[in-house]
Residue, then its C-alpha position, 0 to 999 in steps of 0.5 A: m491530455i489522456v488523463r484529463h480526457r478520461v476524467f472528463s468522460s467518466l464524470l460525463l458518464v456519471a452525470v448522465l447516469f445520475a439524471t437517468v436513475s434519479g428519475c426512475a428511482q422509485t420504480t426500480n427494483y434494487d438489489f440493496v438499499i442502504e437507508r437512513a444513512h449519514i452519507v459522506d460521499g468522498t468529495g469532502a462535502a458535508w454529510f447529508a441524510g439519504d439512501v443508497g440503492i445498488i443494482g448489480d455492481r454499481i450504485a444506481a441511485i442516491g436519495d429518498l428510496h424508502d418506497a423503492p422495491a429492494k431485495k434487501r434493505i439495510d438500516a443504516s440509522g446512526l451509521v456513516v456510509s462512504p465509498g470503500f477505502i483505497d489502500t494506496l500501498g497494500q502489499s497483498e498481491f501474493n497473500l491474496l493467492v494464499d487467502n482470498r478473504a483479505a480479512s484484515k483489509i475488509t474489516q477496516g473498510v478497504t475495498t481496493e488495494i494498490t500494490g507493486e512497490g519497487t519490485s512487483d510480482a510481474p513481470l517475473n523471471d528467475r532473477v525476480v523470483d530470487a530478489l523477492d524470495l518468492k520460492a520460499q514463500a511459494e513452497q511454504y504456502h503451496v502457491a504455484l508460481d505459474w505466471h511470467t507476464f503482467d497479464e498472466f499475473l492479473r489473470r492468476l489473481e482473478r482465478a483466486k477470486p479475492a474479496i477486494n479489488l487490486g491494482m498493481f504498478v510495474g516496479a523499476g527495481g523488478l525490471r532491473s533484476y529482470v534485465i540486469g540482476n543485482d549488479n551495481r552499475p548503470a544500465t547499458p543502452a540495450e538494457l535500458a531499451q529492454m526495460r522500457q519495452l517491459v514497461a510498455q508491455s506491462m502498461q498494455q497488460g494493465a499496470l497502473g504506472l511505474s513504481s520505484a523503491l529507491q532506498y532499497l536494492p536494486d532500485n537504488y542502483a538506478s540513476t535519476d535519468e534511468i527512472v525518468e526514461l522508464a517513467k516517460v514510457a508509463r506516462g505515454y500510456g496515461g500511467v502515474y509514478f509512485t515512489h519510495q524516495r531515496s532517503e527518508g532520513d538525513r538526506i530527505f531534502p535532496s531526495l525530495d528534489e529528485v522526486f520533483t525532478i523525475s515528475q517534472r522531466a517525465n511530465i508524470s503525476t507522482t506520489i511519494w509512498h509512506l512519506k516520513t521523517m525518520f530517526p530522532e535527528n530528523w524529527g520535526k522536519m515534516p512541516e518543512v517537507l510538506k511545505r516543499i511539496e506544496a511549493a513544488r505543486a505551486r511550480g506546476v509539479d503534480v506531486a502528493a503523498s501517501v502516509e502511514s498512521y503509525t510511528r513505527g515502521e515495518n521492514g525486513l531485518n536485513t535492512c538493518f545491515p549496510p547495503w553492501v551486505l545485501s548485494d548479490g542476493t540472500p545467499k551472498m548476504l548469509e556468506r558475508l554474515k558468517d565470515p568473521v572479518q566481514r561480520a566484524r565490519v557489519r557490527k561496527e557499521m550498524n552501531e555508528p552514524a552512516a552518511d551513505w545509507e539509512n541506518y535503521w539499527l542505530g536510528s531506531g535506538g539499537g536492539q531495543g527499538i527493533q521488534l521481531i514480528q515475523a520469523m519464517h522458521p517455526e523454531l524461531h517463532k518463540y521470539e516473535a513480539m520481542n525486541f532484539a535487546e530481549i532476544g539477545q538476553k534470551m540467547g545470551k548475546d549482544p543485541t547486534d550479534a543476536a540480530i546477525d545470528f537471527a538473520i542467518a538462522d532465518e535465512g534473511l526472511s525475518e520481519v521487524v517493527m522499527a521505532t523510527m518516527s515521531e507522533d508530531d510528524v505523523r500527525a502533520a503528515v496524516s492531516n495534510p490535504l495532500s496525503t492519502y493513506g497506505s498500510d504498507s502491509a499485506a492482508q492477514a487474518e486471525d485464522g488460517p494460513l496467514s495467521r501463522v506469523k505476526a504482523h504490524p498493527r497497521a495490517f489490521a487498523t490503518f484506516p480505523r486508526v485515522l478515524a478513531q485517533y485523528v478524527r474522533t479523538e484529536h479532531t485534526m481533521s473532519l470526518e468528511e476530509a478524512i474520507r476524501k483522502m481515503t477515497s476520491f483523492a486516493a483514486s485520483r492519484v492512482g488514476i482510478m475513475d469509477r471508484g472513490i465517490l458515491r454517485p450513481g453510475m460509480m462502482a458499488d464499493i461502499a463502507v458502512f460504519d459506526l464512527g463511535a465504535v471504530q477502533e483498532v484492537s491490534t497491538y504490537q505485542d498482540p496484533l492479529h485482531y480485526a478492528t471494530g466498527m465496520k458494519y457492512v462493506f460492499v465490493n462491486g455491489e456484493p457484501v463482503v462484510l454483513d452485520g459485522k461478519i465476513t461473508g463468503d462473497r469474493p467479488g474483487r477484481a483486478l483493476r487494469g490501468p489506462g494502457y490496457t484499454q488503449a491496447r485493446 
């Protein structure tokens, strides 16, 4: 009832404001009027012609504003005006402290990002710092790790003055690291009580809800019961639950059943992050996956999905190794890879089918399907954009040995792109009405400190790819439907009630683009290029992209969840 009441109150406020501003639109002095636009309002309704007036950080009026006084008018003839896009998994919480422009995000129309997958950047203690390898990143980019609680992190983010809004989940894996470390065992009653208290504290300080990444350490040490208990706390504050499910490969159907069970037992709105069917033996299963999600909803389970728009994923090179190699942190992993006996076991397990873990190395076709995109150490940058078959050839080694030696040399910090999905399955997921979109990539840039390493193209073009390929070229869905999934549907899944729809009274997060010119430029070999076609982007009423160019405005905010309002 908490969420429904909040939705009703927000809609009532919007209706009152609409009635108020519509009556005085012609006498109001607007900061901006975007005129002669094709307005796609985010609800899924057909576009309509009109003008959008902005005052301060909010949309003040929509309609015929051609005679209204305005400090600045923008001619949107032939352009689409929509709500700003919401990246439901952006991973930029740390990168925004390094470069607040969020350049690769705003140039594709993203105005709000949601993050905090599994292990969030708060609450923070030494164990979580080690789990996230934050110390190495902080030293490289000269970022002070000067926060511990969720509130302290959000305040730190606000001091950085980012160009985009950011909301964050509290991660169940991070709580495990915080309380238990990397031990593979059930939480004791006292430890579970401490984790529940940390969820409550984080919700009161602004977390949107609980997240998990059950495929990865240490999240996958958690039982279903443990996640349910933590999710119940988040639900008590009006929060939601987002998850990277336990399997996206051979065990995907039991994994889906676990997602449904958690949602039902905790009575919590649940969204599956980067829904996919990985590895050739599972290609073609996406229609059945979607059918099972729809069937769960028919039973009353509030579940939906966030998807990527690419057939290749991104992850750490470490995920190509069996889970036992990764337990107890990076130093132990490096010891095991250097030990001849354990190394031989690693090589063997990487190249044979696995029943109890997701074997990315074998599932991607071995070294040829694993492409290096980021190396932390400068002397290794020369291998970026190569796959491990090519890297092995350069090193004079077998691809498997090259990958192991590379992980040792780069201290476990390398990032890779993996060929794991089929286009037909991606198309089905992207076009489904129950999916929204997440880049699963942090903000980067063509220049500055974040341009020193390569990226997955999705960091620069997740949303343009949907518009260009699936709307404009393949016509798998209408423009209005794609925008609904990028905006109002995404907002509703996260629990954001004042963004995602173009209505008077809503926050002025707005994207203005030329649909015919929207195009990804980033490639796997040459990724650091902004997408084209985005003409104007407003965040909280201020232009962060003006006539296609990044401005100096940094109006983004930390978005706090419903528990923060209750606590105050």
